[in-house]
C-alpha positions as CSV (number, residue, x, y, z in Angstrom):
1,M,21.0,-20.2,-35.0
2,T,18.8,-22.0,-33.4
3,K,17.3,-24.0,-29.9
4,A,15.8,-26.4,-32.8
5,S,19.2,-26.3,-34.4
6,I,21.4,-27.3,-31.7
7,V,18.7,-29.8,-30.5
8,Q,18.5,-31.6,-33.8
9,R,23.0,-31.6,-34.1
10,L,23.2,-32.5,-30.4
11,L,20.9,-35.7,-31.3
12,D,22.3,-36.2,-35.0
13,K,24.8,-37.4,-32.4
14,K,23.2,-39.1,-29.7
15,K,24.6,-36.5,-26.8
16,I,21.1,-36.7,-26.0
17,T,17.1,-39.3,-26.8
18,A,14.6,-38.3,-27.7
19,E,13.0,-37.5,-24.8
20,E,15.6,-35.2,-23.8
21,A,14.9,-33.4,-27.1
22,V,11.3,-32.9,-26.4
23,I,11.6,-31.1,-23.0
24,L,14.2,-28.9,-23.8
25,L,11.9,-27.6,-26.8
26,Q,9.6,-27.2,-24.8
27,T,8.4,-23.5,-24.3
28,D,9.8,-22.3,-21.4
29,T,6.5,-20.9,-19.1
30,Y,7.9,-17.1,-18.0
31,I,7.0,-16.6,-13.8
32,P,8.0,-13.2,-12.7
33,P,10.1,-12.1,-10.2
34,S,8.3,-11.7,-6.6
35,Y,8.2,-8.5,-4.9
36,P,7.0,-8.0,-1.2
37,M,3.9,-7.7,-0.9
38,Y,3.9,-3.3,-0.4
39,T,3.7,-2.5,3.8
40,P,3.2,1.4,5.1
41,N,4.9,3.0,7.4
42,P,3.8,2.3,11.0
43,Y,5.5,5.5,12.1
44,Y,3.7,7.7,9.2
45,D,0.8,9.2,11.1
46,T,-1.9,11.5,9.0
47,P,-0.9,14.7,9.0
48,N,-4.3,17.5,11.1
49,T,-5.3,19.1,8.4
50,T,-8.4,20.7,10.7
51,P,-6.8,24.3,11.0
52,P,-6.2,26.1,13.9
53,P,-8.9,28.7,15.8
54,V,-8.6,31.9,14.5
55,W,-9.8,34.4,17.6
56,Y,-10.6,36.8,16.7
57,S,-13.8,40.5,17.4
58,T,-16.5,41.9,15.6
59,D,-17.2,44.5,17.8
60,T,-17.3,47.7,16.2
61,L,-18.4,49.5,19.2
62,N,-15.8,49.0,22.1
63,T,-13.1,49.1,18.8
64,P,-10.6,52.9,19.8
65,P,-10.7,55.8,18.1
66,V,-7.7,56.1,16.1
67,G,-4.6,57.2,18.0
68,N,-5.7,56.4,20.2
69,S,-5.2,52.8,23.1
70,W,-4.0,50.6,20.8
71,E,-6.8,48.0,23.2
72,Y,-10.1,47.2,22.8
73,K,-11.6,48.7,25.7
74,D,-13.0,45.0,27.3
75,T,-9.7,44.1,28.2
76,K,-9.7,45.8,31.5
77,F,-6.5,46.9,31.2
78,T,-5.9,49.2,33.9
79,P,-2.1,51.5,33.9
80,P,-0.1,50.3,37.8
81,T,-0.6,53.9,39.3
82,E,2.3,55.9,41.0
83,N,2.1,56.5,44.5
């Protein structure tokens, strides 16, 4: 059973007019659903991808010998004196 056969049967029984039959047999235009436009998240902030600074020393002249103090000599740490 097609749309045309149903319309023809209605026309034969004089339930619809020829003008109505033409309207029924016209191809329907497809209107796609409308979706809302994308709106970015207002609370999202681009992450900072800059690496943090790395502090290191290239001073090899003032490094303590193995087994000595853990500090470099240029840190100027003086242990407390006992009186």
